[in-house]
N, CA, C and O atoms as a GROMACS GRO file, in nm:
protein
  408
    1UNK      N    1  -2.795  -2.207   1.270
    1UNK     CA    2  -2.843  -2.323   1.187
    1UNK      C    3  -2.803  -2.432   1.233
    1UNK      O    4  -2.685  -2.444   1.266
    2UNK      N    5  -2.898  -2.536   1.246
    2UNK     CA    6  -2.864  -2.708   1.285
    2UNK      C    7  -2.789  -2.775   1.190
    2UNK      O    8  -2.794  -2.773   1.067
    3UNK      N    9  -2.704  -2.849   1.284
    3UNK     CA   10  -2.614  -2.902   1.271
    3UNK      C   11  -2.651  -3.056   1.182
    3UNK      O   12  -2.590  -3.066   1.076
    4UNK      N   13  -2.705  -3.124   1.204
    4UNK     CA   14  -2.836  -3.192   1.130
    4UNK      C   15  -2.919  -3.145   1.045
    4UNK      O   16  -3.020  -3.212   1.023
    5UNK      N   17  -2.902  -3.035   0.983
    5UNK     CA   18  -2.999  -2.978   0.878
    5UNK      C   19  -3.066  -3.065   0.768
    5UNK      O   20  -3.187  -3.072   0.746
    6UNK      N   21  -2.962  -3.132   0.700
    6UNK     CA   22  -3.050  -3.176   0.621
    6UNK      C   23  -3.105  -3.347   0.651
    6UNK      O   24  -3.158  -3.404   0.556
    7UNK      N   25  -3.096  -3.398   0.739
    7UNK     CA   26  -3.189  -3.530   0.760
    7UNK      C   27  -3.298  -3.465   0.811
    7UNK      O   28  -3.411  -3.502   0.779
    8UNK      N   29  -3.281  -3.370   0.890
    8UNK     CA   30  -3.392  -3.290   0.986
    8UNK      C   31  -3.525  -3.250   0.875
    8UNK      O   32  -3.646  -3.266   0.867
    9UNK      N   33  -3.403  -3.181   0.791
    9UNK     CA   34  -3.524  -3.137   0.686
    9UNK      C   35  -3.606  -3.222   0.580
    9UNK      O   36  -3.721  -3.208   0.538
   10UNK      N   37  -3.491  -3.332   0.550
   10UNK     CA   38  -3.520  -3.460   0.470
   10UNK      C   39  -3.653  -3.537   0.573
   10UNK      O   40  -3.749  -3.587   0.515
   11UNK      N   41  -3.648  -3.538   0.670
   11UNK     CA   42  -3.750  -3.606   0.794
   11UNK      C   43  -3.901  -3.485   0.769
   11UNK      O   44  -4.009  -3.520   0.723
   12UNK      N   45  -3.870  -3.362   0.807
   12UNK     CA   46  -3.998  -3.268   0.837
   12UNK      C   47  -4.034  -3.304   0.678
   12UNK      O   48  -4.148  -3.351   0.670
   13UNK      N   49  -3.962  -3.293   0.545
   13UNK     CA   50  -4.090  -3.280   0.430
   13UNK      C   51  -4.122  -3.436   0.382
   13UNK      O   52  -4.193  -3.450   0.282
   14UNK      N   53  -4.074  -3.542   0.444
   14UNK     CA   54  -4.155  -3.672   0.418
   14UNK      C   55  -4.261  -3.737   0.527
   14UNK      O   56  -4.333  -3.837   0.521
   15UNK      N   57  -4.238  -3.627   0.638
   15UNK     CA   58  -4.353  -3.664   0.739
   15UNK      C   59  -4.438  -3.621   0.699
   15UNK      O   60  -4.540  -3.690   0.696
   16UNK      N   61  -4.442  -3.480   0.645
   16UNK     CA   62  -4.555  -3.350   0.610
   16UNK      C   63  -4.603  -3.410   0.461
   16UNK      O   64  -4.724  -3.400   0.436
   17UNK      N   65  -4.547  -3.449   0.397
   17UNK     CA   66  -4.566  -3.509   0.272
   17UNK      C   67  -4.638  -3.416   0.168
   17UNK      O   68  -4.742  -3.413   0.102
   18UNK      N   69  -4.464  -3.305   0.204
   18UNK     CA   70  -4.440  -3.134   0.146
   18UNK      C   71  -4.436  -3.172  -0.013
   18UNK      O   72  -4.354  -3.253  -0.056
   19UNK      N   73  -4.534  -3.105  -0.096
   19UNK     CA   74  -4.485  -3.064  -0.233
   19UNK      C   75  -4.432  -2.948  -0.259
   19UNK      O   76  -4.435  -2.852  -0.182
   20UNK      N   77  -4.373  -2.952  -0.387
   20UNK     CA   78  -4.321  -2.825  -0.472
   20UNK      C   79  -4.428  -2.729  -0.434
   20UNK      O   80  -4.417  -2.620  -0.377
   21UNK      N   81  -4.538  -2.796  -0.480
   21UNK     CA   82  -4.642  -2.653  -0.517
   21UNK      C   83  -4.691  -2.588  -0.335
   21UNK      O   84  -4.710  -2.470  -0.303
   22UNK      N   85  -4.701  -2.716  -0.243
   22UNK     CA   86  -4.703  -2.642  -0.144
   22UNK      C   87  -4.627  -2.543  -0.104
   22UNK      O   88  -4.676  -2.432  -0.083
   23UNK      N   89  -4.532  -2.562  -0.093
   23UNK     CA   90  -4.370  -2.469  -0.054
   23UNK      C   91  -4.372  -2.372  -0.116
   23UNK      O   92  -4.340  -2.267  -0.062
   24UNK      N   93  -4.418  -2.375  -0.278
   24UNK     CA   94  -4.416  -2.249  -0.356
   24UNK      C   95  -4.573  -2.148  -0.320
   24UNK      O   96  -4.580  -2.029  -0.348
   25UNK      N   97  -4.671  -2.213  -0.263
   25UNK     CA   98  -4.777  -2.136  -0.206
   25UNK      C   99  -4.722  -2.050  -0.100
   25UNK      O  100  -4.744  -1.928  -0.099
   26UNK      N  101  -4.653  -2.109  -0.012
   26UNK     CA  102  -4.638  -2.066   0.112
   26UNK      C  103  -4.528  -1.939   0.058
   26UNK      O  104  -4.530  -1.829   0.114
   27UNK      N  105  -4.443  -1.964  -0.045
   27UNK     CA  106  -4.362  -1.848  -0.076
   27UNK      C  107  -4.463  -1.746  -0.143
   27UNK      O  108  -4.462  -1.638  -0.085
   28UNK      N  109  -4.557  -1.754  -0.258
   28UNK     CA  110  -4.599  -1.654  -0.297
   28UNK      C  111  -4.709  -1.584  -0.195
   28UNK      O  112  -4.716  -1.462  -0.209
   29UNK      N  113  -4.789  -1.638  -0.102
   29UNK     CA  114  -4.892  -1.627  -0.016
   29UNK      C  115  -4.720  -1.501   0.067
   29UNK      O  116  -4.708  -1.386   0.024
   30UNK      N  117  -4.663  -1.532   0.128
   30UNK     CA  118  -4.596  -1.474   0.213
   30UNK      C  119  -4.537  -1.325   0.114
   30UNK      O  120  -4.520  -1.217   0.170
   31UNK      N  121  -4.516  -1.343  -0.014
   31UNK     CA  122  -4.456  -1.276  -0.082
   31UNK      C  123  -4.553  -1.177  -0.057
   31UNK      O  124  -4.522  -1.092   0.026
   32UNK      N  125  -4.683  -1.166  -0.120
   32UNK     CA  126  -4.838  -1.073  -0.158
   32UNK      C  127  -4.821  -1.029   0.018
   32UNK      O  128  -4.836  -0.908   0.039
   33UNK      N  129  -4.800  -1.097   0.113
   33UNK     CA  130  -4.864  -1.013   0.246
   33UNK      C  131  -4.751  -0.938   0.281
   33UNK      O  132  -4.751  -0.893   0.396
   34UNK      N  133  -4.635  -0.909   0.197
   34UNK     CA  134  -4.556  -0.859   0.289
   34UNK      C  135  -4.581  -0.704   0.256
   34UNK      O  136  -4.577  -0.658   0.142
   35UNK      N  137  -4.605  -0.629   0.370
   35UNK     CA  138  -4.668  -0.479   0.346
   35UNK      C  139  -4.550  -0.393   0.248
   35UNK      O  140  -4.429  -0.385   0.268
   36UNK      N  141  -4.601  -0.355   0.178
   36UNK     CA  142  -4.553  -0.309   0.048
   36UNK      C  143  -4.428  -0.306  -0.038
   36UNK      O  144  -4.343  -0.238  -0.095
   37UNK      N  145  -4.485  -0.448  -0.004
   37UNK     CA  146  -4.322  -0.472  -0.107
   37UNK      C  147  -4.212  -0.472  -0.033
   37UNK      O  148  -4.209  -0.522   0.080
   38UNK      N  149  -4.095  -0.407  -0.100
   38UNK     CA  150  -3.995  -0.380  -0.049
   38UNK      C  151  -3.866  -0.503  -0.019
   38UNK      O  152  -3.859  -0.586  -0.110
   39UNK      N  153  -3.799  -0.515   0.060
   39UNK     CA  154  -3.681  -0.623   0.040
   39UNK      C  155  -3.780  -0.773   0.134
   39UNK      O  156  -3.725  -0.882   0.147
   40UNK      N  157  -3.877  -0.756   0.171
   40UNK     CA  158  -3.986  -0.881   0.197
   40UNK      C  159  -4.011  -0.954   0.109
   40UNK      O  160  -3.969  -1.069   0.095
   41UNK      N  161  -4.100  -0.884   0.025
   41UNK     CA  162  -4.174  -0.925  -0.048
   41UNK      C  163  -4.060  -0.994  -0.170
   41UNK      O  164  -4.073  -1.116  -0.178
   42UNK      N  165  -3.968  -0.943  -0.254
   42UNK     CA  166  -3.823  -0.963  -0.286
   42UNK      C  167  -3.764  -1.102  -0.270
   42UNK      O  168  -3.753  -1.187  -0.358
   43UNK      N  169  -3.721  -1.113  -0.115
   43UNK     CA  170  -3.713  -1.239  -0.058
   43UNK      C  171  -3.775  -1.333  -0.108
   43UNK      O  172  -3.751  -1.424  -0.187
   44UNK      N  173  -3.903  -1.280  -0.018
   44UNK     CA  174  -4.012  -1.444  -0.076
   44UNK      C  175  -4.013  -1.462  -0.242
   44UNK      O  176  -3.960  -1.563  -0.288
   45UNK      N  177  -4.048  -1.404  -0.295
   45UNK     CA  178  -4.031  -1.409  -0.417
   45UNK      C  179  -3.895  -1.494  -0.456
   45UNK      O  180  -3.897  -1.609  -0.500
   46UNK      N  181  -3.799  -1.432  -0.437
   46UNK     CA  182  -3.673  -1.558  -0.486
   46UNK      C  183  -3.680  -1.676  -0.418
   46UNK      O  184  -3.660  -1.777  -0.486
   47UNK      N  185  -3.702  -1.689  -0.308
   47UNK     CA  186  -3.729  -1.823  -0.240
   47UNK      C  187  -3.833  -1.895  -0.316
   47UNK      O  188  -3.815  -2.004  -0.371
   48UNK      N  189  -3.923  -1.840  -0.316
   48UNK     CA  190  -4.054  -1.894  -0.447
   48UNK      C  191  -3.963  -1.965  -0.615
   48UNK      O  192  -3.979  -2.067  -0.682
   49UNK      N  193  -3.903  -1.884  -0.621
   49UNK     CA  194  -3.791  -1.903  -0.757
   49UNK      C  195  -3.761  -1.996  -0.724
   49UNK      O  196  -3.823  -2.088  -0.777
   50UNK      N  197  -3.678  -2.027  -0.644
   50UNK     CA  198  -3.622  -2.134  -0.604
   50UNK      C  199  -3.636  -2.265  -0.590
   50UNK      O  200  -3.563  -2.356  -0.629
   51UNK      N  201  -3.794  -2.269  -0.498
   51UNK     CA  202  -3.844  -2.375  -0.484
   51UNK      C  203  -3.946  -2.433  -0.578
   51UNK      O  204  -4.022  -2.528  -0.560
   52UNK      N  205  -3.934  -2.361  -0.675
   52UNK     CA  206  -3.995  -2.372  -0.758
   52UNK      C  207  -3.876  -2.474  -0.893
   52UNK      O  208  -3.883  -2.580  -0.955
   53UNK      N  209  -3.808  -2.391  -0.884
   53UNK     CA  210  -3.687  -2.465  -0.969
   53UNK      C  211  -3.657  -2.599  -0.917
   53UNK      O  212  -3.666  -2.698  -0.989
   54UNK      N  213  -3.610  -2.605  -0.754
   54UNK     CA  214  -3.594  -2.716  -0.702
   54UNK      C  215  -3.686  -2.813  -0.713
   54UNK      O  216  -3.658  -2.930  -0.684
   55UNK      N  217  -3.807  -2.777  -0.755
   55UNK     CA  218  -3.907  -2.926  -0.778
   55UNK      C  219  -3.941  -2.961  -0.921
   55UNK      O  220  -3.986  -3.067  -0.966
   56UNK      N  221  -3.912  -2.855  -0.979
   56UNK     CA  222  -3.906  -2.857  -1.134
   56UNK      C  223  -3.929  -3.008  -1.192
   56UNK      O  224  -3.837  -3.072  -1.142
   57UNK      N  225  -3.985  -3.071  -1.250
   57UNK     CA  226  -4.027  -3.174  -1.311
   57UNK      C  227  -3.900  -3.209  -1.445
   57UNK      O  228  -3.942  -3.214  -1.560
   58UNK      N  229  -3.800  -3.223  -1.427
   58UNK     CA  230  -3.680  -3.207  -1.534
   58UNK      C  231  -3.681  -3.348  -1.587
   58UNK      O  232  -3.694  -3.425  -1.492
   59UNK      N  233  -3.674  -3.410  -1.698
   59UNK     CA  234  -3.678  -3.548  -1.808
   59UNK      C  235  -3.511  -3.585  -1.777
   59UNK      O  236  -3.418  -3.505  -1.791
   60UNK      N  237  -3.501  -3.723  -1.733
   60UNK     CA  238  -3.372  -3.744  -1.744
   60UNK      C  239  -3.322  -3.738  -1.906
   60UNK      O  240  -3.206  -3.718  -1.942
   61UNK      N  241  -3.417  -3.756  -1.977
   61UNK     CA  242  -3.342  -3.752  -2.116
   61UNK      C  243  -3.301  -3.646  -2.166
   61UNK      O  244  -3.239  -3.649  -2.272
   62UNK      N  245  -3.325  -3.529  -2.101
   62UNK     CA  246  -3.311  -3.415  -2.132
   62UNK      C  247  -3.168  -3.345  -2.075
   62UNK      O  248  -3.100  -3.405  -1.992
   63UNK      N  249  -3.129  -3.221  -2.123
   63UNK     CA  250  -3.009  -3.168  -2.082
   63UNK      C  251  -2.992  -3.128  -1.886
   63UNK      O  252  -3.094  -3.098  -1.824
   64UNK      N  253  -2.907  -3.132  -1.842
   64UNK     CA  254  -2.885  -3.158  -1.699
   64UNK      C  255  -2.972  -3.013  -1.655
   64UNK      O  256  -2.949  -2.921  -1.733
   65UNK      N  257  -3.070  -2.978  -1.541
   65UNK     CA  258  -3.105  -2.876  -1.512
   65UNK      C  259  -2.962  -2.769  -1.500
   65UNK      O  260  -2.845  -2.801  -1.480
   66UNK      N  261  -3.039  -2.600  -1.525
   66UNK     CA  262  -2.910  -2.531  -1.483
   66UNK      C  263  -2.894  -2.510  -1.330
   66UNK      O  264  -2.786  -2.483  -1.279
   67UNK      N  265  -3.012  -2.525  -1.261
   67UNK     CA  266  -2.981  -2.504  -1.134
   67UNK      C  267  -3.044  -2.630  -1.036
   67UNK      O  268  -3.126  -2.716  -1.068
   68UNK      N  269  -2.996  -2.616  -0.948
   68UNK     CA  270  -3.029  -2.748  -0.838
   68UNK      C  271  -3.170  -2.804  -0.874
   68UNK      O  272  -3.265  -2.739  -0.917
   69UNK      N  273  -3.164  -2.950  -0.845
   69UNK     CA  274  -3.302  -3.020  -0.868
   69UNK      C  275  -3.321  -3.113  -0.787
   69UNK      O  276  -3.242  -3.207  -0.775
   70UNK      N  277  -3.421  -3.101  -0.725
   70UNK     CA  278  -3.483  -3.269  -0.642
   70UNK      C  279  -3.454  -3.380  -0.709
   70UNK      O  280  -3.373  -3.459  -0.661
   71UNK      N  281  -3.530  -3.411  -0.864
   71UNK     CA  282  -3.540  -3.490  -0.874
   71UNK      C  283  -3.382  -3.585  -0.920
   71UNK      O  284  -3.355  -3.705  -0.920
   72UNK      N  285  -3.323  -3.490  -0.947
   72UNK     CA  286  -3.204  -3.563  -1.055
   72UNK      C  287  -3.109  -3.564  -0.928
   72UNK      O  288  -3.020  -3.644  -0.959
   73UNK      N  289  -3.084  -3.517  -0.806
   73UNK     CA  290  -2.997  -3.536  -0.663
   73UNK      C  291  -3.077  -3.678  -0.658
   73UNK      O  292  -3.027  -3.790  -0.669
   74UNK      N  293  -3.173  -3.654  -0.643
   74UNK     CA  294  -3.226  -3.812  -0.569
   74UNK      C  295  -3.210  -3.935  -0.624
   74UNK      O  296  -3.177  -4.035  -0.560
   75UNK      N  297  -3.235  -3.931  -0.753
   75UNK     CA  298  -3.217  -4.037  -0.847
   75UNK      C  299  -3.048  -4.025  -0.893
   75UNK      O  300  -3.038  -4.091  -0.997
   76UNK      N  301  -2.934  -3.976  -0.863
   76UNK     CA  302  -2.833  -3.972  -0.863
   76UNK      C  303  -2.778  -3.981  -1.029
   76UNK      O  304  -2.710  -4.060  -1.094
   77UNK      N  305  -2.844  -3.859  -1.053
   77UNK     CA  306  -2.827  -3.826  -1.186
   77UNK      C  307  -2.747  -3.699  -1.223
   77UNK      O  308  -2.695  -3.671  -1.331
   78UNK      N  309  -2.749  -3.609  -1.071
   78UNK     CA  310  -2.638  -3.485  -1.114
   78UNK      C  311  -2.508  -3.517  -1.062
   78UNK      O  312  -2.467  -3.590  -0.971
   79UNK      N  313  -2.453  -3.437  -1.149
   79UNK     CA  314  -2.302  -3.452  -1.135
   79UNK      C  315  -2.255  -3.451  -0.966
   79UNK      O  316  -2.321  -3.411  -0.870
   80UNK      N  317  -2.157  -3.494  -0.967
   80UNK     CA  318  -2.077  -3.411  -0.789
   80UNK      C  319  -1.980  -3.300  -0.796
   80UNK      O  320  -1.894  -3.335  -0.714
   81UNK      N  321  -1.955  -3.226  -0.828
   81UNK     CA  322  -1.865  -3.103  -0.863
   81UNK      C  323  -1.928  -2.973  -0.829
   81UNK      O  324  -1.913  -2.871  -0.895
   82UNK      N  325  -2.003  -2.985  -0.714
   82UNK     CA  326  -2.024  -2.876  -0.679
   82UNK      C  327  -1.939  -2.815  -0.574
   82UNK      O  328  -1.855  -2.883  -0.516
   83UNK      N  329  -1.958  -2.690  -0.548
   83UNK     CA  330  -1.836  -2.638  -0.470
   83UNK      C  331  -1.890  -2.637  -0.310
   83UNK      O  332  -2.011  -2.642  -0.288
   84UNK      N  333  -1.796  -2.630  -0.205
   84UNK     CA  334  -1.838  -2.546  -0.059
   84UNK      C  335  -1.967  -2.444  -0.068
   84UNK      O  336  -2.071  -2.445  -0.002
   85UNK      N  337  -1.918  -2.341  -0.189
   85UNK     CA  338  -2.049  -2.244  -0.172
   85UNK      C  339  -2.185  -2.307  -0.203
   85UNK      O  340  -2.284  -2.281  -0.135
   86UNK      N  341  -2.186  -2.409  -0.331
   86UNK     CA  342  -2.335  -2.467  -0.334
   86UNK      C  343  -2.359  -2.577  -0.245
   86UNK      O  344  -2.467  -2.630  -0.271
   87UNK      N  345  -2.297  -2.631  -0.148
   87UNK     CA  346  -2.370  -2.668  -0.073
   87UNK      C  347  -2.370  -2.600   0.089
   87UNK      O  348  -2.410  -2.667   0.184
   88UNK      N  349  -2.329  -2.482   0.100
   88UNK     CA  350  -2.404  -2.391   0.186
   88UNK      C  351  -2.496  -2.295   0.117
   88UNK      O  352  -2.556  -2.218   0.192
   89UNK      N  353  -2.514  -2.287   0.009
   89UNK     CA  354  -2.653  -2.246  -0.056
   89UNK      C  355  -2.721  -2.384  -0.027
   89UNK      O  356  -2.840  -2.353  -0.021
   90UNK      N  357  -2.714  -2.479  -0.012
   90UNK     CA  358  -2.819  -2.570  -0.013
   90UNK      C  359  -2.827  -2.589   0.120
   90UNK      O  360  -2.946  -2.620   0.135
   91UNK      N  361  -2.774  -2.589   0.230
   91UNK     CA  362  -2.816  -2.590   0.364
   91UNK      C  363  -2.888  -2.474   0.414
   91UNK      O  364  -2.975  -2.482   0.501
   92UNK      N  365  -2.840  -2.343   0.345
   92UNK     CA  366  -2.943  -2.246   0.392
   92UNK      C  367  -3.084  -2.234   0.367
   92UNK      O  368  -3.165  -2.186   0.446
   93UNK      N  369  -3.119  -2.299   0.209
   93UNK     CA  370  -3.246  -2.303   0.126
   93UNK      C  371  -3.330  -2.429   0.246
   93UNK      O  372  -3.451  -2.431   0.267
   94UNK      N  373  -3.238  -2.516   0.304
   94UNK     CA  374  -3.312  -2.651   0.313
   94UNK      C  375  -3.363  -2.559   0.503
   94UNK      O  376  -3.475  -2.544   0.550
   95UNK      N  377  -3.238  -2.520   0.558
   95UNK     CA  378  -3.306  -2.444   0.650
   95UNK      C  379  -3.421  -2.332   0.658
   95UNK      O  380  -3.511  -2.315   0.741
   96UNK      N  381  -3.383  -2.260   0.536
   96UNK     CA  382  -3.553  -2.186   0.525
   96UNK      C  383  -3.646  -2.265   0.478
   96UNK      O  384  -3.753  -2.222   0.521
   97UNK      N  385  -3.660  -2.345   0.421
   97UNK     CA  386  -3.756  -2.454   0.368
   97UNK      C  387  -3.811  -2.505   0.513
   97UNK      O  388  -3.929  -2.491   0.546
   98UNK      N  389  -3.726  -2.558   0.585
   98UNK     CA  390  -3.772  -2.656   0.712
   98UNK      C  391  -3.856  -2.503   0.782
   98UNK      O  392  -3.979  -2.494   0.784
   99UNK      N  393  -3.798  -2.434   0.815
   99UNK     CA  394  -3.873  -2.295   0.889
   99UNK      C  395  -3.995  -2.298   0.841
   99UNK      O  396  -4.085  -2.327   0.920
  100UNK      N  397  -4.028  -2.270   0.702
  100UNK     CA  398  -4.156  -2.292   0.641
  100UNK      C  399  -4.288  -2.374   0.681
  100UNK      O  400  -4.406  -2.340   0.676
  101UNK      N  401  -4.212  -2.520   0.733
  101UNK     CA  402  -4.294  -2.593   0.810
  101UNK      C  403  -4.350  -2.596   0.896
  101UNK      O  404  -4.461  -2.646   0.915
  102UNK      N  405  -4.265  -2.528   0.983
  102UNK     CA  406  -4.300  -2.490   1.147
  102UNK      C  407  -4.453  -2.384   1.181
  102UNK      O  408  -4.483  -2.354   1.297
   0.00000   0.00000   0.00000
């Protein structure tokens, strides 16, 4: 895993103007292409759901989203009570999403 994954993934997402729909589409296609389903199809489906939630439009006048949400984080609306495990999950997700763009 890259030590600078947060800034590197951010740069990749910005330079390529990547949308949540684009990433969800990649995950969905990889899930469908996984031969015979199995663990690989489930892995891609799981990532697809994660990315859908990450990029979901969640207005600030509603309750805080249950899962991590890009919009809330970027605009400083999410609380800062994350754990070390939450941080590791985020780094792992960013690494996986970044690998989709290569």
